[in-house]
C-alpha positions in Angstrom: 26.8 -11.1 -14.5 26.3 -10.5 -18.1 28.0 -7.9 -20.2 27.4 -4.4 -19.4 24.7 -2.1 -21.1 26.1 1.2 -22.2 23.8 4.3 -21.1 24.1 7.9 -22.1 26.2 8.3 -19.1 29.6 7.4 -19.6 30.2 6.7 -16.0 27.4 4.4 -15.6 26.1 1.4 -17.1 23.9 -1.4 -16.5 24.2 -5.6 -16.0 21.5 -7.9 -16.2 21.6 -10.0 -12.8 22.3 -13.9 -12.9 21.5 -16.8 -10.4 25.1 -16.4 -9.2 24.4 -13.0 -7.9 21.5 -13.8 -5.5 23.7 -12.9 -2.6 24.0 -9.2 -4.1 20.5 -9.1 -4.9 19.5 -10.0 -1.3 22.0 -7.2 0.0 20.3 -4.5 -2.0 16.7 -5.6 -1.3 17.8 -5.3 2.6 19.1 -1.9 1.6 15.8 -0.9 0.4 14.0 -2.8 3.7 16.3 -0.7 6.1 15.1 2.9 4.0 11.6 1.7 4.2 11.8 0.9 8.0 10.6 -2.5 7.1 13.7 -4.9 7.4 11.6 -7.3 9.6 9.5 -8.0 6.6 12.3 -9.4 4.6 12.5 -13.3 4.8 14.1 -14.0 1.4 17.7 -15.7 1.1 20.2 -16.0 -1.3 18.7 -19.7 -2.1 15.4 -18.4 -2.7 16.5 -16.0 -4.9 19.1 -17.9 -6.8 16.0 -20.2 -7.1 13.3 -17.4 -8.7 16.1 -16.2 -10.9 16.9 -20.1 -12.3 13.0 -20.6 -12.6 12.7 -17.6 -14.7 10.2 -16.1 -12.2 11.9 -12.7 -11.8 15.1 -11.0 -13.3 17.2 -8.2 -11.8 19.4 -5.5 -13.1 22.0 -3.5 -11.6 23.5 0.1 -12.1 27.2 0.2 -12.0 28.6 4.2 -11.7 32.1 4.7 -11.7 32.9 0.8 -11.4 30.6 0.5 -8.1 27.4 -1.3 -8.1 25.0 1.3 -6.7 21.5 0.5 -7.7 19.3 -2.3 -8.2 16.1 -3.5 -9.8 14.2 -7.0 -9.5 10.8 -7.2 -11.8 9.0 -9.7 -13.8 6.3 -10.2 -16.2 2.7 -10.1 -15.1 -0.8 -9.6 -17.0 -3.9 -7.9 -16.7 -7.6 -9.7 -17.0 -9.0 -6.4 -17.0 -6.9 -4.9 -19.8 -5.6 -8.1 -21.4 -2.4 -6.7 -21.5 1.0 -8.2 -20.6 3.0 -5.9 -18.3 6.3 -5.8 -16.4 6.1 -5.3 -12.7 8.8 -3.6 -10.5 9.2 -5.3 -7.4 12.3 -3.7 -5.9 13.7 -0.2 -7.2 16.6 1.2 -5.2 19.4 3.5 -5.5 21.8 4.2 -3.1 21.8 7.9 -1.0 25.5 8.7 -2.3 24.5 8.9 -6.2 20.5 10.3 -5.9 20.0 13.4 -8.0 22.1 12.4 -10.5 19.5 11.0 -13.2 20.9 7.5 -12.7 17.6 6.1 -11.5 15.9 7.9 -14.4 18.2 5.9 -17.0 17.4 2.6 -15.1 13.6 3.4 -15.2 14.2 4.1 -19.1 16.1 1.0 -19.7 13.0 -1.0 -18.4 10.5 0.9 -20.5 12.5 0.1 -23.2 13.1 -3.6 -22.1 9.7 -3.9 -21.4 8.4 -3.1 -25.1 11.3 -5.2 -26.3 9.6 -8.4 -24.8 6.2 -7.4 -25.6 4.6 -5.5 -22.7 2.3 -2.7 -22.9 2.8 -1.2 -19.4 5.0 -0.7 -16.6 3.9 -1.0 -12.9 5.0 -0.7 -9.5 4.0 0.2 -5.8 5.2 2.9 -3.8 4.7 3.7 0.0 2.7 6.9 0.4 5.3 8.6 2.6 7.9 8.4 0.4 7.6 12.1 -1.1 11.0 11.9 -3.0 10.3 8.6 -5.0 6.7 9.9 -5.8 8.1 13.2 -7.2 10.7 11.2 -9.2 7.8 8.9 -10.5 5.4 11.5 -11.5 8.4 13.4 -13.4 8.6 10.3 -15.6 4.6 10.6 -16.5 3.4 7.9 -13.9 0.4 8.0 -12.4 -1.1 7.0 -8.9 -4.1 4.2 -8.7 -5.2 5.3 -5.7 -8.4 3.3 -5.1 -6.5 -0.2 -5.4 -5.1 -1.7 -1.9 -2.6 -4.4 -1.8 -3.6 -7.4 0.3 -1.5 -10.5 0.4 -2.3 -14.1 2.4 1.3 -14.9 4.5 2.5 -18.5 4.1 0.5 -19.1 7.2 -2.4 -17.9 6.3 -2.0 -20.1 2.8 -1.4 -23.1 4.9 -4.8 -22.3 6.9 -7.0 -21.9 3.9 -5.9 -24.9 2.2 -6.7 -27.0 5.4 -10.1 -25.4 5.2 -10.6 -26.3 1.4 -9.1 -29.9 2.0 -11.7 -30.2 5.0 -14.7 -29.1 2.5 
C-alpha cells in the first residue's frame, strides 16, 4: 500500500492500493458479493486482480479506521460517446457493517469525487441493486440520481467465444 491519505476524521485515512494488495482486494470483493447474495458470480482471483492493477485498467482504495481496513472501492476510467466526457466508474464499493453510519463511506465518495476531477473526469458513475435501500438512500443524500431507463447487458466468456466463432465463420 501507498502513503496514507488524511481525512477530516482523525481516526480514518485512505490508502491507494497497489498490485501487491490483490489478495486483500479479492477478499473485499467477496465480502460485497456475500452481502449482495451473489457469491457464485465472483470469478476473479488475486492473479487476475494483480494483472488489472499492473496494466492500470483499474485502481482501488482502502478505508482504514482506527488501524483496521474496513472499506474498499475499485474503480476505473471510462468515457461516454453521448456526452463526449470522461468519467470515473466505481465497480465495487463496500464498507464493513461494523462502521456503517459513521460517515466513512461518505468520506470515501467525497475523495473519489475529488480524485475524478483531479484526473480530468466530469462525472462519477456506479450501479446499485434495486433492493439495496440503505445504499440508494446514501447515494441520493450525496446528490446522485438514478438512470432507471438503462439496463446492463453482459456477454459471458462463453457467449463471447460463441460470437467470435460465428463472426469467423462468415
